[in-house]
Phi, psi and omega in degrees: 000130178280131180293146177290320180233131176231122175244122183232121175050044180290128176231139178226134173242142175235150178286117180228123180055038175081004180230154176278115182250140177292134178247320176234142181222119171055050177271121180228131177199161180221158182211132176268161176303133179079359180269153177243125177244128177268141174236119183234161179157167180290166176301135179086007182275351176108008185296307182291326179295328176296315177299318181291326176294319178298323180269004184055049179239037180285152180290164177303141179088354179291144172243146185221143176221169184095200181218146172231118184241125178241121181052039176086355182251141181286119182286321188290340180251008184295141174282172188302313181297317179291328179294324176297322177294321178299320182292340174281322183278334181239114183246151180242132171255117183274165185294315184245103184298330182291339179275349184234005173245125183299118183293346185265357182243151180290157178304317179297322177295317179298316185289328187261354185302313186292316184288328176290326177291327180278340185089175180098341176228140166273172186298317181296318179293320179294319179291323177296316177298318181297319178296320178300316183290324176296322176296322179296331181276004178083017178270121181286153178048058185300328179301319179288323180296325181298333181266002177270169179255158184309325182292346180272355182246148177287169180298320179294321176296318182294325176293325174295322177299316179300317180296315180297322182294327179292333182278352180301330182259009180054059182294156176259346179217129174249128175258106182262103185267090181050054186288352182245359186303320184272009186251156174287167190299320181295316180292324174307311182298322181292317180294320179295319179296321178296314179299318180293321177295318178301315182296317185284323183278324185256355180068028179278133173286149186223129165250119187250109184263129182200160168273347190264109181296320182292321179297318178296319181295330182289335186241345189242140176291319180236156178226136173251129182259123179261144171213124176053043174081009178232154166276127182247345183205126174227128176193179178298136181302329183295333182253000187302316183282322185276335183224061180298144184255000178218145181304326179295313179295322176299323177296318178297316182296320181287336182274358181283137173296144179230117182289347182271356179218163179241152179211148179297314176220151175290146174284154180226159171272120184293152176087187182241142176295154179231157173277172184299320186280352175260352187289148178284170173292158182079215180292127183284342180268357187305317180299342184250358187262124180288351182255014186293141173235170183301322181294339178292337187262358185251114175075163179296147179260127180276154175275110188244149176295138172209131187052235181255018180224203180226146180217142177255064181212127182288346180248019187303312182292321181295319186269352186305135180099348177285116188290336188237036179302133170077014182236165177209171178289145177293149179291140177281000000 
């Protein structure tokens, strides 16, 4: 089967303090139609930048290398007209809907702007379609909501509006960039259920970016773990916690609270996270890893197959199965 999305050796540099600094390094991933891939990692690990690179929404001054292929076509070299079509096929749901919905325009104007600009809908048809999608998202009285302004809706409702607006163009891939971070737990569960239902019923592929490992596991078949601008662990979400393939992922798994057991203090990953341009040569996790060896510090570490996944660790096979790799007790 040919993948809907192929990202190979993606690298991104941004101008920081007058120099081009690496933000992403050697990111490779693939996604089939209807599949869900989770992307997890700490802030600054490159999760959101990966989504923006896929959609060609990088900030001014960015440099990019590698390849991004969507439905067999090269995204990074697309001309303006083809790029507009890409934006119809690939939709982004951002973290904070209030920051991405114009507060001076009605909900209906926001939802229909893109499809009216592209053609294919008259205004009445576009508003009717927007109302139907709001109803599909569980929003009551959608006709009235279309005439309201963003400040009149709750955060959970606005995120539903964001999801509905992405469906106006019938996308084939949705990039959900931490879409539940600003929501309470109950609303988070509702939004995740909506995304999962959309994927299963409409066959939409989904990349779900989050800090929450459990949330990614609940909706995604596979999860890619980012650290300092690189992917370090990729495997089935169901085995991610019990069989981590990289010391960083093992550390995250061990540091999670567990209501089925008790502990004096939660375990932590020692040291501080770094961005890609601050990372040392060799393994970027080496300064925080208790299993580091000299070979870990020499030269770039490749993302290699192990078991049914991928790991960027030269000791992955040797250390596999250690439940507390890379962690230590919290300081008293």
